N, C-alpha and C positions, 0 to 999 in steps of 0.2 A: 434224694440229695439233701444233706443237712443245710439248714438255713445259714446264709452268710450274714455277717454283721455289716454295719455301716450303710452308706448310701447305696453301694452296689448291691447289698443284700435286700434293701427296700425295693429297689428297681426289679430285681429278680423275682421277688415274691409277687409284686404287682403284675408283671408280665405272665407269671405262672397262673395267677388267679384268672386272667383273661385268656389263658391258653394261647398266648402269642409266642411263636417260635421264629427261628431264623428265616423261614420261607415266607413269613407274613409281612416282612418289612420290605417296602418298595422305596428305594432312595435313588442315589446317584453316585458319581465317583468323586464326591467332595473330599474324601480322605486322601485318595491318591493324588489329587491336585494339591492338597495341603502338604503332602510329603515332598512333591516336586518343587513347590514354591519355597519351602524352607530349606530344602537341600541346595537349591540354587544360590542361597546366601552364604553357604559354607565356603570359606577361602580355599581356592584350588591352586596349589603351588606347582602344578605340572606346567611344563613349557607348552604354550599353545600349539606349536608345530608338531608336537608328539601326541596331542590329545585326540583320540579316536572315539572315546565314549564319554558322554556327558555325566558329570558328577551326580546330578539328580537322578539319572537313570540307574546308576550303580547303587546308590543308597536305597532307592525304592525297590530294586531287585533283591537286595539283601533282606529287607524287612519282609517282603512277600515270601522269600525263600525260607526265612526263619519261621514264619507262620505255617509253611507247608512242610514242616518236620525236617528241615535242614539244620545242621549244627556246625558245619565247617565250611570254609571258603570253597573247597572242591565241590561240595554238595550244592552250594548256591549256584556255582557255574553250571553244573549238570542240570539243575532245575531250570535255569535261564535258557539253556540250549533246547531243552525239551518243550518249553512253553513260549518260545520266541514269538510265534505267530500271535498267541493270545496277549502277550506282554505289549505288542505293538499297538493294541487298542488303547493303551493308557500311557505308554512311554514313547519317546522319539526314536531311540536306538538307530541313529544314522548309519552306524557301521556294524549292525548286528549286536550280539550280546558279548559282554566282556569275558575274558578267560579268568580262571581262578587266580593266575599270577597277577593279572591286572587288578582284580578286586583286592588282593592282598596288598599290593604295592600302594594302591590308592588309600586303603584303610590304614596303612602305616604312615601316611603323609598328610593327614588332615586332622583337624580338631573338630570332632562332631558334637562337642558339648552344647553349643548354642542350638544346633539342630535338635538335639535331644530335648532340651528344655522347651523349645517352641512346639514340638509335636506333642510332648506329654502335657503341656499346658492346654493345648487344644482338646486333648482327650479328657483332661480334668474338667474343662468347661462343659464338655458334652455330658459328663456324668452329673455335674451340678445342675445343668439346665433340665435334664430329664428328671432328676430327683425333685427339683422344685415343682415341676409339673405334677409329679406323683404325690408328694407330701406337703407341698407348700413351703412357705418361709418359716423362720423361727425354729430351725432344727437344732439339735444339741451340738455341743462342741466337737470339733474333729480332733482325732488323735493322730499325731505324727510320731513314728517310732524310729529312732536313730540307732544303727548298729553296724559293725564292721564285718566284711566278708573277705576271705582269702580264696583266690583261684589257684588251688594247690598245684595243678599240673603245669602252670606257667613258670614254676621254679626250676632253676638249673643249679646243681651242686658244683659242676665244673664245666668248662668249655673254652672256646677261643676267647671269650670275653670274661672268663672267670665265673665266679658265683653270681647268679641272677636271682634275686628274691622274687617270691610269688607276688602277683598283682594283688594289692590290698585296697579295698574300696570301702568307704564309709557311706552307707545308704540311708536315705530318709524315706520311709514308707508311710503312705497314707492309708489308714485303716478304713476310712470312708470310701475312697475310690478303689482301693484294693490293689494299688500298684505303687512303684517307686517314683516319687516326684522330684528327686534330686540326689546327687551324689558328689563326693569329693574323693579323688584318688590320692592315696597316701604316698608321699615321697619315699624314695629308697632308704634314706638314712634317718627316718623318723618313725613315729607311730601315729595312731589315729587321734590321740588326745588333742594336739593343736589343730587338727582338721575340723573338729566339731564346731568351734565358733566361726570358722571360715564358711562352712557349709550352711549353718543356720543364719549367718549374716546375709546370705543370698536369697533366703526364702521369705515368703509372706507368712508370718507367724501370728498375725493379729487375730485374737479370739480363738486360737488353737492351743492344744496341749501337746507338749513335746515330752517324750519318754526316752530313756536310755539306760544302759546297764551301768554297773558301778565304776567301770573303767573311765567313763566319760563324766562322772560326777566330779566336776572341777568348777572352781569359782568363775573362771572365764566363760565356761559353757553356760552356766546359770545366768550370768550377766547378759550374754548375747540373746537369750530368750526373752528376758525382761525388757531389754532394749528394743526388741522386735514386737513388744506389746503382746507376748504370748504367756502361757503358763507352763510349768514343768512338773513332772513327777519323776524323780530320779532315784535309782537304787543306791543303797549305801552298804558298803562292805569294808573289808579289812584294809583297803588302800588308804583309808582315812581312819587309822586304828583307834585313836582317842575318841573322835566323833562317833564312830560306829559303836564303841563300847558304851559311851554315855547314852546314846539312843536305845541301845539294847537293854541297858539297866533301867532306863526310864519305864519301859513297858513291862513292869513287874506284874505279878498275878493280881495284886490289888488294883492297879491302874486298869488292867484289862477287865476285871469284874465291874469296875465303875463305868467304863465305856460301854459295856454291853447293856447297861440299863438306860443309856441316853439315846433317844431316837436320832438317827442320822449319823451316829458315830460308830455304829457297828452293823455288820452284815454277815450272814452265814449262808453258804450254798453247799448242797450235796449233789454230786453228779456221778453218773456211771461213765467211766472212761475205759480205754483199752487196757490199762494196767490194773483196773479194779474200781473201787468206790473212792471218790475223792471228796473230802470235806475241806472247804476253804472258809476261813474266818478273817474278815477285814476289819481293822481297827484304825481310826483316824482321830487325831487330837490337835487342837489349836493352842494347847498349852506349851508354848515354845520359849517363854521368857526366861526359863532357867538356863538355857544354853548360852554361855558367855560369848561365843563367837558368832552369834546370830547375824549381826550386822555385816559380817564378811560374806554372807551368802545372800545375794540380792533377792528380794521378794519372798524369802522364807516365811511361810505362814503356818504350815502344819507338818506334823510327823505322821507316818503311817506304818502299819505292820500287817503282813499277811501270814497267817498260820495255815499251813497245808498239811493234811493228813491223808495218806494213801493206804487204803486197806486192800491188800493183794488177795487174789483167789486162794493162795496157799495159807492164808491166815496171818501172814506177817504184816506189820504196820510200819510205815516210814513217815516220819514227821520232819518238817523243816519250817524255818521262819525267815521271812525277808523283811527288810526295813527300808523305808523311803523318806526322802525329804521332798517338800512340795510347796509351790506358791499358791495352790488352790485353797480356798476356804473349806471349812468342814462340809463335806458332802460325800458320804461314804459310797453312794451309788456311783458318782463320777470318779472317785478315787479307785474303786474296784474295777471300773471299766478301763481306766488308764493302765493300772497295774497288770491286769489280765491281757489287755489289748496289745501291750508291748510285744508279746511273743508272735504277733502277726508278721513282723519283719523277718523272723526266722522261719515260721511255718508256711507263709504264703508268698514270700519273696525269695529268700536264700535257698530254701528247699526246692522251689520250682526252678530256679536258675540251674541247680545241680541235677535234679531228677528229670525235669521236663526238657531242659535245654542243654544239659551236659556241660555246664560251665566248668565244673570241677575236672573235666577231662580235656579242657582246652589247653593244648600244649604250645600255643602261640607265646613265644618268649619275648618278642619285640613289643615293648610296653604300649606304644601308641596304638599298634594294631590290636592288641589284646583289649585295651580300653574301649576302642571303637566297636569291637565285636560285642563286648558286654553291653554297651549302651544300646546298640541296635537290637540285641536280644531282649533288653528290658522294654523297648518300645513294642516289640512283638508280644511280650508277656502282658503289657498293659492292654493291648488290643484284645488279646484272648480273654482277659479278665472281664472286659466289657461285653464281648459277644457270648461269653459263657452264660450270661443271663438269658440267652435265646437258644442255647443248646442244653440238653439234659445229659451232659457228658463231662468227664474230667478234662482238664486242660491238655493232658497228654493224648487222650482219645480225640479231642478236637483237632489237634495237629495231624493225627493219623487220618482222620476223616478228610481234612483238607488235602493231604497228600494223595489220597485215592481219587479225588475228583477236583483238581485245583481250580479249573476254570469256573465251575459251578459254585463251589464253596467260597472261593475268594471273591467272586462277584457278589454273592450274598453278604459276605462280611463287609465289603466296601459299601454296599447299600445300607447296612445296619449302622455304620459309623457316622450317623447323622441324627442329631437330636430331633430335628423336624420329622424325619422319617419314623423314628420310634414313637414320637408323640402322635403322629398321624395314625399309626397302627393302634395305639391305645384309644384314641378318639373313636375310630371305626369300630373297635371291639366293644366299646362301652355304649354305643348308640344303636 
């Protein structure tokens, strides 16, 4: 398995070095108790006289079901019926397990946003705690990548309520932890541009680098990062035509040749990838005084360019150039990490939501229900990212493994979702 980047990659490499797997972790049910505790805080709008199933039981069943290769509410209900006896070890279930209709109705009438943030924060703390034990303090800056995703199958061209737009989400992905740490759902009659500052305003950005594509390169977004005491590396394209043209013209051949001679301003990599041999050249400059509107872009300190050349097996060559604005000082290693790392939000979050969790096939048109399903799947994806450090398998295969032997594998996972348990296994293996 290829080495992962970030904190989760460091943890995986360390566990691999000591030959520690999922069976070597002995913990407790701290994670399931965390789920129940936070789920109990979610406002429940059901009339008490009609409530047969506790909200915390329903949400916990959903996450465990998504881990066990379920993708729809009906599959979650089937999972709960088959594993009812085992589920009672951890959940109350005063009236047995809920039906798929009950799960769907509850999911369409709650706001799981606080629950999501609380659970993901606890998982983020787990990763940070273990990583500190593995690598110590003083790690490099964390990169947060912001990008939008559309759940295509939730769209309706016509129906009793007329056209329904697809669910559109703006996600914030942590390359260090390997999962989504926040999101903002886009309102029906707008786009993701105004959602960027709203999402970033809710997050702890201090000491972190935020990246995004050209669509979100807006003055308000840049300002929200600086206000949050973070840094940004933002792509620049034709949606700011004059700005883009000026930066493009600045990086002339003469400028590039000069930057190549200055240590810290230039970097070149050559890698073998699926499409062929890829050469990337990174250029960064702090010569920004020539740009007349510099003061309108808060914190603007450097411009960057990435030149990519793909040499295909058939002998054809494809070249492209990307341009960036940034609040970072000149440090081409950090700039290259941020520019390259941005694609993690597509490759490791959006792709897995569609390929591993079938989000793109989710036909749930009721927006609240669709939002909550996506958030619960993201929690399950975050859990899988963490326990993947203990499995030598892809995320999809881990879900299949769990589905084949739910009781055993889920109990192993519940034990592993404890920083104390992981650190204890590391201590035992190293002594």
